[in-house]
C-alpha positions as CSV (number, residue, x, y, z in Angstrom):
1,M,-0.5,-27.6,-31.0
2,H,-1.1,-23.9,-30.4
3,A,-4.9,-24.2,-30.9
4,G,-4.9,-27.1,-28.4
5,A,-2.9,-25.0,-25.9
6,M,-5.4,-22.1,-26.4
7,N,-8.3,-24.3,-25.8
8,G,-6.7,-25.9,-22.7
9,H,-5.4,-22.5,-21.5
10,D,-1.9,-24.2,-21.2
11,L,0.9,-22.5,-22.9
12,D,3.6,-24.0,-20.7
13,S,3.3,-27.2,-22.7
14,I,4.4,-25.5,-26.0
15,I,7.0,-23.0,-24.7
16,H,9.9,-25.3,-25.6
17,H,8.9,-25.0,-29.3
18,Y,9.9,-21.3,-29.4
19,H,13.4,-20.2,-30.5
20,A,15.3,-18.3,-27.8
21,G,15.1,-15.1,-30.0
22,A,11.5,-15.6,-31.2
23,R,9.8,-12.3,-31.8
24,C,6.2,-11.2,-31.2
25,I,4.3,-8.6,-33.3
26,R,0.8,-7.6,-32.4
27,D,-1.3,-5.5,-34.8
28,G,1.9,-4.4,-36.6
29,Q,3.7,-3.4,-33.4
30,F,6.8,-5.2,-32.1
31,M,6.0,-6.4,-28.6
32,G,9.3,-8.1,-27.7
33,E,11.2,-11.3,-28.0
34,G,11.9,-14.5,-26.3
35,P,9.6,-17.4,-25.3
36,E,8.5,-15.8,-22.1
37,M,7.5,-12.5,-23.8
38,I,5.5,-14.5,-26.4
39,R,3.9,-16.5,-23.6
40,R,2.8,-13.4,-21.9
41,A,1.4,-11.9,-25.1
42,L,-0.6,-15.1,-25.9
43,L,-1.9,-15.2,-22.3
44,E,-3.1,-11.6,-22.6
45,E,-4.8,-12.7,-25.8
46,F,-6.7,-15.7,-24.6
47,G,-5.5,-16.9,-21.2
48,A,-8.1,-15.2,-19.0
49,S,-11.1,-15.6,-21.4
50,E,-13.0,-18.8,-20.8
51,D,-15.1,-18.3,-24.0
52,C,-12.0,-18.2,-26.2
53,I,-11.1,-21.1,-28.5
54,G,-8.5,-21.6,-31.2
55,R,-9.2,-23.2,-34.5
56,V,-6.6,-24.1,-37.1
57,M,-7.8,-22.7,-40.4
58,E,-6.4,-21.5,-43.7
59,L,-6.0,-17.9,-44.9
60,D,-4.3,-17.0,-48.2
61,G,-3.0,-20.5,-48.5
62,E,-1.3,-20.6,-45.1
63,P,-2.4,-22.3,-41.9
64,V,-3.3,-19.9,-39.1
65,V,-4.7,-20.2,-35.7
66,V,-7.9,-18.3,-35.4
67,E,-9.0,-17.0,-32.0
68,W,-12.8,-17.4,-31.7
69,G,-15.0,-16.2,-28.8
70,G,-18.5,-15.2,-27.7
71,V,-21.7,-17.0,-26.8
72,E,-21.6,-20.7,-27.6
73,G,-23.1,-21.4,-31.0
74,R,-22.6,-17.8,-32.1
75,E,-18.8,-17.5,-31.7
76,Q,-17.1,-14.9,-33.9
77,P,-13.4,-14.7,-34.9
78,R,-11.4,-12.2,-32.9
79,A,-7.9,-12.5,-34.1
80,I,-5.5,-14.3,-36.5
81,I,-2.3,-15.8,-35.1
82,R,0.4,-16.6,-37.6
83,L,3.5,-18.6,-36.7
84,E,6.7,-18.6,-38.6
85,G,9.4,-21.0,-37.9
86,H,12.9,-22.3,-38.7
87,G,13.3,-26.0,-38.4
88,D,11.2,-27.2,-35.5
89,R,11.2,-23.9,-33.6
90,V,8.8,-20.9,-33.8
91,T,10.8,-17.7,-34.6
92,L,7.9,-15.2,-35.1
93,V,4.4,-14.9,-33.8
94,R,2.1,-12.4,-35.4
95,I,-1.2,-11.6,-33.8
96,D,-3.6,-9.6,-36.0
97,H,-6.9,-8.1,-35.0
98,D,-7.6,-6.3,-38.3
99,A,-11.3,-6.4,-38.8
100,R,-11.1,-6.9,-42.6
101,T,-8.7,-9.8,-42.3
102,V,-10.7,-11.4,-39.5
103,R,-14.0,-11.1,-41.5
104,R,-12.4,-13.0,-44.4
105,V,-11.9,-16.0,-42.1
106,A,-15.5,-15.7,-40.8
107,I,-17.0,-16.3,-44.2
108,R,-15.0,-19.4,-44.9
109,P,-16.6,-22.8,-44.1
110,F,-14.9,-25.1,-41.7
111,T,-13.4,-28.2,-43.0
């Protein structure tokens, strides 16, 4: 659902899936909490970039949303977005731009 929202530049459709106290951490730094804070952080991440797409992939045995961007046909991964939840609500969003982690995703084949 998050990858689809990234690709459609439409976060409003998924905001109700966040817990009221959901937290956002970007590159190890606490950004804030609450669905609107997370919405703003994700919009900063990919909302204004027409070339950005999200792909659901696996990293270290967990599903992640990978932010890809660049020239069509030569896209490169830019960030890893991890979601943690409780029940059917997202309680934590972690956005990671660490080059070493992002490169690990780049060498994995798509399934």
